[in-house]
C-alpha positions as CSV (number, residue, x, y, z in Angstrom):
1,M,-8.2,-22.4,22.7
2,L,-4.0,-22.9,24.1
3,P,-3.6,-20.1,26.2
4,Q,-0.7,-19.1,24.4
5,L,-2.5,-18.4,21.0
6,L,-4.6,-15.3,22.7
7,N,-1.6,-12.9,22.8
8,A,-0.7,-14.4,19.6
9,K,-0.9,-12.7,16.3
10,R,-3.1,-14.6,13.6
11,S,-2.5,-14.0,10.2
12,F,-4.9,-13.4,7.1
13,L,-4.9,-17.0,6.1
14,T,-6.1,-18.3,9.3
15,R,-9.4,-16.3,8.6
16,N,-11.9,-19.6,7.8
17,L,-10.1,-21.7,10.9
18,D,-11.7,-22.3,14.1
19,L,-9.2,-22.1,16.8
20,S,-11.4,-22.9,19.8
21,N,-10.0,-27.1,20.0
22,A,-6.6,-25.6,19.5
23,S,-4.9,-27.6,22.7
24,H,-1.5,-28.0,22.5
25,L,1.8,-28.1,20.4
26,K,3.5,-31.3,18.6
27,E,6.8,-31.1,17.5
28,Q,7.0,-32.4,14.4
29,A,7.2,-31.6,11.3
30,P,4.7,-29.5,9.1
31,M,2.9,-30.8,6.7
32,N,1.7,-28.2,4.1
33,G,-1.2,-26.5,4.9
34,D,-0.4,-27.4,8.7
35,L,-0.9,-24.3,11.6
36,V,2.4,-23.5,12.7
37,L,2.8,-21.2,16.2
38,A,6.7,-19.1,15.4
39,R,8.5,-16.0,16.8
40,V,10.2,-14.1,15.3
41,D,13.8,-13.2,15.1
42,R,15.0,-10.8,13.0
43,I,12.4,-8.3,11.0
44,R,14.0,-8.0,7.4
45,Q,11.7,-8.0,4.0
46,H,8.0,-8.5,5.8
47,T,7.9,-5.4,8.5
48,R,3.9,-6.4,8.8
49,L,1.6,-9.2,9.0
50,E,-1.9,-8.8,7.7
51,D,-4.8,-10.4,10.3
52,T,-7.5,-11.5,9.5
53,H,-9.1,-8.5,8.8
54,G,-7.0,-7.1,6.8
55,R,-4.8,-5.1,8.6
56,R,-1.0,-4.9,8.6
57,M,0.1,-5.6,12.5
58,F,3.7,-4.1,12.6
59,L,5.8,-7.4,13.8
60,Y,8.3,-7.0,16.5
61,P,11.2,-9.4,17.4
62,H,10.1,-12.0,20.3
63,D,6.2,-11.6,18.7
64,E,4.4,-14.4,18.3
65,I,2.2,-15.4,15.1
66,L,0.3,-17.4,14.1
67,L,0.8,-19.0,10.5
68,V,0.2,-21.9,7.8
69,A,3.3,-23.8,6.5
70,G,3.4,-24.0,3.0
71,S,5.3,-22.9,-0.6
72,R,5.4,-19.8,-2.8
73,Y,6.5,-19.1,-6.0
74,A,6.9,-15.0,-6.4
75,S,9.6,-13.9,-9.0
76,D,10.0,-11.2,-8.0
77,Q,10.1,-11.7,-4.2
78,F,10.4,-15.6,-3.0
79,H,11.1,-18.9,-4.3
80,A,10.7,-20.8,-1.2
81,Q,9.9,-24.5,0.0
82,L,7.5,-26.2,3.0
83,P,9.9,-26.4,5.9
84,K,11.6,-29.8,6.7
85,G,10.7,-29.5,10.4
86,L,10.7,-26.8,13.3
87,G,13.1,-23.7,14.4
88,P,14.6,-21.8,11.6
89,C,12.8,-20.8,8.9
90,H,11.5,-17.3,7.2
91,L,8.5,-15.3,6.9
92,V,8.1,-15.6,2.7
93,A,4.7,-13.8,2.5
94,A,2.7,-11.2,4.5
95,G,-0.4,-13.0,5.0
96,G,1.2,-15.4,6.9
97,I,2.9,-18.2,5.2
98,A,6.5,-20.2,7.0
99,A,8.3,-21.8,4.3
100,Q,12.6,-22.0,3.8
101,V,13.7,-19.5,1.5
102,V,15.3,-21.2,-2.1
103,N,15.8,-17.7,-3.3
104,K,15.2,-14.5,-4.0
105,S,14.3,-12.1,-6.4
106,D,16.9,-8.8,-6.2
107,K,14.1,-7.1,-6.1
108,V,14.0,-7.3,-2.2
109,R,15.3,-7.6,0.9
110,S,16.2,-11.0,2.6
111,A,13.4,-12.6,4.0
112,T,12.1,-11.7,7.9
113,E,13.5,-14.6,10.1
114,I,11.7,-16.8,12.6
115,T,11.9,-20.1,14.4
116,L,9.1,-21.9,14.3
117,L,7.7,-23.4,17.7
118,G,5.2,-26.5,17.0
119,V,2.4,-27.6,15.0
120,V,-1.3,-26.9,16.2
121,A,-3.2,-29.1,17.2
122,D,-6.7,-29.6,18.7
123,A,-7.8,-32.1,21.5
124,A,-7.4,-35.1,19.6
125,G,-3.5,-34.5,18.5
126,D,-4.4,-33.6,14.7
127,A,-2.5,-30.9,13.3
128,I,-4.9,-28.4,12.6
129,N,-4.8,-28.1,9.0
130,L,-5.9,-24.8,6.8
131,R,-8.2,-27.8,5.3
132,A,-10.1,-27.8,8.2
133,G,-11.4,-23.9,7.1
134,A,-12.3,-25.2,3.2
135,V,-15.6,-23.1,3.2
136,L,-16.5,-23.8,-0.6
137,P,-16.7,-27.3,-1.8
138,L,-15.0,-28.5,-4.9
139,S,-17.8,-28.7,-7.9
140,S,-18.4,-31.0,-11.2
141,A,-21.1,-28.3,-11.9
142,E,-21.5,-27.2,-15.5
143,V,-20.4,-23.5,-15.6
144,E,-23.2,-21.3,-16.7
145,I,-22.6,-17.8,-15.8
146,P,-20.0,-16.2,-18.5
147,V,-15.8,-16.5,-16.7
148,I,-13.4,-13.5,-17.6
149,L,-10.7,-14.2,-17.7
150,V,-7.5,-12.4,-16.1
151,I,-4.2,-13.4,-17.7
152,G,-0.8,-12.0,-17.2
153,S,3.4,-12.2,-18.2
154,A,4.7,-11.7,-15.1
155,M,3.7,-10.3,-11.0
156,N,3.5,-7.4,-10.9
157,A,2.1,-7.2,-14.6
158,G,-1.3,-5.5,-13.8
159,K,-3.4,-8.1,-13.6
160,T,-5.3,-7.3,-10.6
161,T,-5.6,-3.4,-11.5
162,T,-7.2,-5.1,-14.9
163,A,-9.6,-7.2,-13.0
164,C,-10.5,-4.6,-10.4
165,A,-11.1,-2.0,-13.5
166,L,-13.8,-4.5,-15.1
167,I,-15.4,-5.6,-12.7
168,H,-15.9,-2.0,-11.7
169,G,-16.8,-1.0,-14.6
170,L,-19.2,-3.6,-15.1
171,R,-20.8,-3.1,-11.1
172,I,-21.2,1.0,-12.1
173,N,-23.3,0.0,-15.9
174,G,-25.2,-2.1,-14.1
175,Y,-24.3,-5.5,-14.3
176,A,-23.7,-8.2,-10.7
177,V,-20.1,-9.2,-10.9
178,A,-17.8,-11.3,-8.5
179,G,-14.5,-11.7,-8.6
180,A,-11.8,-14.7,-7.5
181,K,-7.8,-15.2,-7.2
182,L,-7.7,-18.9,-8.7
183,T,-3.9,-19.2,-8.0
184,G,-1.3,-17.2,-6.1
185,T,0.1,-16.9,-2.6
186,G,-2.9,-16.3,0.2
187,A,-2.7,-12.6,1.0
188,G,-5.1,-9.9,1.1
189,P,-4.8,-6.8,-1.1
190,D,-6.3,-8.2,-4.0
191,Y,-8.7,-9.9,-2.1
192,W,-9.7,-6.7,-0.1
193,R,-9.3,-4.5,-3.8
194,M,-12.0,-6.9,-5.7
195,K,-14.5,-5.7,-2.7
196,D,-13.6,-2.1,-3.2
197,A,-14.1,-2.4,-7.0
198,G,-17.7,-3.9,-6.2
199,A,-17.5,-7.7,-6.3
200,V,-20.1,-9.8,-4.6
201,P,-18.9,-11.9,-3.7
202,V,-15.1,-12.1,-3.7
203,L,-13.7,-15.9,-3.0
204,D,-9.8,-17.3,-3.5
205,F,-8.2,-20.4,-3.5
206,V,-8.2,-19.9,0.5
207,D,-11.6,-20.7,0.7
208,H,-10.6,-24.0,-0.8
209,G,-8.1,-24.6,1.9
210,L,-4.9,-23.6,0.4
211,A,-2.0,-21.4,1.3
212,S,-1.0,-20.6,-2.0
213,S,-2.3,-22.6,-5.5
214,V,2.2,-24.1,-5.6
215,G,2.2,-27.8,-6.9
216,V,-2.4,-27.9,-7.1
217,C,-3.0,-30.0,-10.5
218,P,-4.4,-28.8,-13.6
219,Q,-7.6,-31.2,-12.4
220,K,-7.8,-29.9,-9.2
221,L,-8.0,-25.6,-10.6
222,V,-10.4,-26.7,-13.0
223,A,-12.6,-27.8,-9.6
224,M,-12.1,-24.9,-8.6
225,T,-13.4,-22.5,-10.8
226,R,-16.5,-24.6,-11.2
227,S,-16.6,-24.3,-7.1
228,F,-16.1,-20.4,-8.2
229,S,-18.5,-20.3,-10.6
230,A,-21.6,-21.9,-9.0
231,E,-21.0,-19.6,-5.5
232,A,-21.1,-16.6,-8.2
233,Q,-24.3,-17.8,-10.0
234,R,-25.8,-18.3,-6.4
235,Q,-25.2,-15.0,-4.5
236,G,-26.3,-14.1,-7.8
237,A,-23.5,-12.3,-10.2
238,D,-23.9,-12.3,-13.7
239,Y,-20.6,-11.7,-14.3
240,L,-17.1,-13.8,-12.7
241,V,-13.8,-12.3,-13.6
242,L,-11.4,-14.6,-12.6
243,E,-7.9,-13.7,-11.8
244,V,-4.6,-16.1,-11.9
245,A,-1.4,-15.1,-10.3
246,D,2.1,-14.4,-11.2
247,G,2.7,-15.2,-15.4
248,I,1.7,-17.5,-17.7
249,L,5.1,-19.8,-17.4
250,Q,4.4,-20.3,-14.3
251,P,4.5,-24.0,-13.7
252,E,0.7,-24.5,-12.7
253,T,-0.6,-21.8,-14.5
254,R,1.4,-23.1,-17.9
255,A,-0.2,-26.9,-17.3
256,L,-3.9,-25.1,-16.6
257,V,-4.3,-23.3,-19.6
258,A,-3.0,-26.4,-21.8
259,T,-6.0,-28.2,-20.0
260,E,-9.0,-28.4,-22.8
261,E,-11.4,-29.2,-20.4
262,F,-10.6,-25.4,-18.4
263,S,-10.6,-23.6,-22.0
264,R,-13.9,-24.7,-22.2
265,L,-14.3,-23.2,-18.8
266,I,-13.7,-19.3,-20.2
267,A,-16.0,-17.3,-22.1
268,G,-12.6,-14.9,-22.9
269,V,-9.9,-13.4,-21.4
270,L,-8.0,-10.2,-21.1
271,I,-4.1,-9.7,-21.1
272,A,-2.0,-8.0,-18.6
273,A,1.2,-7.5,-19.9
274,D,4.3,-5.8,-18.6
275,S,6.0,-5.6,-22.7
276,S,4.6,-5.7,-26.1
277,A,6.5,-8.8,-26.6
278,A,4.6,-10.8,-24.0
279,A,1.8,-9.3,-24.4
280,V,1.9,-10.5,-28.2
281,M,3.9,-14.0,-27.1
282,I,0.3,-14.0,-24.6
283,A,-1.7,-13.6,-27.0
284,Q,-0.7,-16.5,-30.0
285,T,-0.4,-18.8,-27.1
286,L,-4.4,-18.0,-25.3
287,S,-5.0,-18.4,-29.3
288,V,-3.8,-21.8,-30.2
289,S,-5.5,-22.9,-27.2
290,G,-8.3,-22.0,-28.1
291,Y,-9.1,-18.8,-26.3
292,P,-10.8,-15.8,-27.2
293,V,-9.0,-12.7,-26.5
294,Y,-10.5,-9.4,-25.8
295,G,-7.7,-7.4,-25.4
296,I,-5.3,-6.3,-23.5
297,S,-3.9,-3.6,-20.7
298,G,-1.1,-3.8,-18.0
299,I,2.0,-2.0,-17.3
300,L,2.3,-1.9,-21.3
301,S,-0.9,0.5,-21.1
302,R,1.2,2.9,-20.1
303,S,3.7,3.5,-22.9
304,P,1.9,4.9,-25.6
305,L,4.6,3.3,-28.5
306,S,4.2,0.0,-26.5
307,C,0.5,0.3,-27.3
308,E,1.1,1.1,-30.8
309,E,3.1,-2.1,-30.8
310,T,0.6,-4.0,-29.1
311,R,-2.4,-3.5,-31.3
312,T,-0.5,-3.6,-34.6
313,A,1.3,-7.1,-33.9
314,T,-2.2,-9.1,-32.3
315,G,-4.7,-6.7,-33.7
316,L,-6.2,-6.7,-30.5
317,P,-7.5,-3.2,-28.9
318,V,-5.0,-2.1,-26.2
319,F,-7.4,-0.8,-22.8
320,Q,-6.5,1.7,-20.0
321,P,-7.6,1.3,-16.9
322,E,-10.2,4.1,-17.2
323,D,-11.3,3.1,-20.1
324,F,-13.0,-0.3,-18.4
325,D,-15.6,2.3,-17.6
326,E,-16.9,3.8,-20.4
327,I,-19.9,2.1,-21.9
328,D,-19.3,0.9,-25.0
329,I,-16.3,-0.8,-24.0
330,I,-18.1,-2.4,-21.2
331,E,-20.8,-3.5,-23.7
332,Y,-18.0,-5.1,-26.2
333,I,-16.6,-7.0,-23.5
334,R,-20.2,-8.4,-22.3
335,S,-21.7,-9.0,-25.7
336,S,-18.4,-11.1,-26.3
337,A,-18.3,-12.1,-23.0
338,Q,-22.3,-14.1,-23.4
339,R,-21.6,-14.6,-27.2
340,D,-19.0,-17.1,-26.4
341,Q,-20.2,-18.6,-23.1
342,I,-22.7,-19.5,-24.8
343,Y,-20.6,-21.5,-27.8
344,A,-19.1,-23.1,-24.7
345,N,-22.4,-24.3,-22.9
346,A,-23.0,-25.5,-26.6
347,S,-19.2,-27.1,-27.4
348,T,-19.5,-29.2,-24.1
349,G,-23.0,-30.0,-24.5
């Protein structure tokens, strides 16, 4: 391994990469997914970096860190693009994405400033890319186990809380369940939270060699969904809980939901919303596209009035996270998913 990398702090996104063949740094503009070495210049929004095991390492000026060049779309944090060259840049995600900030939410500070020192290359002179760490092949196999989709109105609407509550409820009521993050920005907290809720296995887009899902076409996301389902089934899961990041208006999510092939893979949906109006909009959008909606949760569930508005407008149940531990609610979701999966398989056939 390149000696300079031995003391560098290695980010979570690089967890699947074998760096034994890393031999030198190339002075060239990084491509999407390229491994880059960077120096920390000024610490601002991100004060820590997640390591390959999920521990958050404190950052200090002059630290050298191993990141992945990419983009980010996060309405509550940063909109950032692939760097156009080496030199001044930004750390835009604690999981380890180096990108150039286009704009940011007023909710966060300016991005931590870094300098890209070079693209990490192997002995043959080829840039080491996250694609080399893909551990799951894309799949065209039919989905056999029920896939329950968790989709939300926006970033921080309660999607992961809802997904993990469902995972935990299924597990404690005797069902084997896998968890997967189909879209978003590579990071550890959601991954580890699904594990802690009882999901086996936990899968994400990093397992397909992606730092984020920005710009990924619906066809690839469909193939990734099939791959997650096949792997979950191979490891003995009865259900797959699949989370998509950000909100339903995020460009890749909007395009994916409108894809008929994706809708046929999904047994049913739980909506995580931050308001009753958002919940109604999503429920109507999904119903028109043929998705069975089982219920609504998320931040709105904290407000009794928002819950009542949502139930009245949609006719759907509204769940608190703790409700998913109840056997009658789990049986309602489980039996609905089994029924709708059979219907989806018959329609596909």
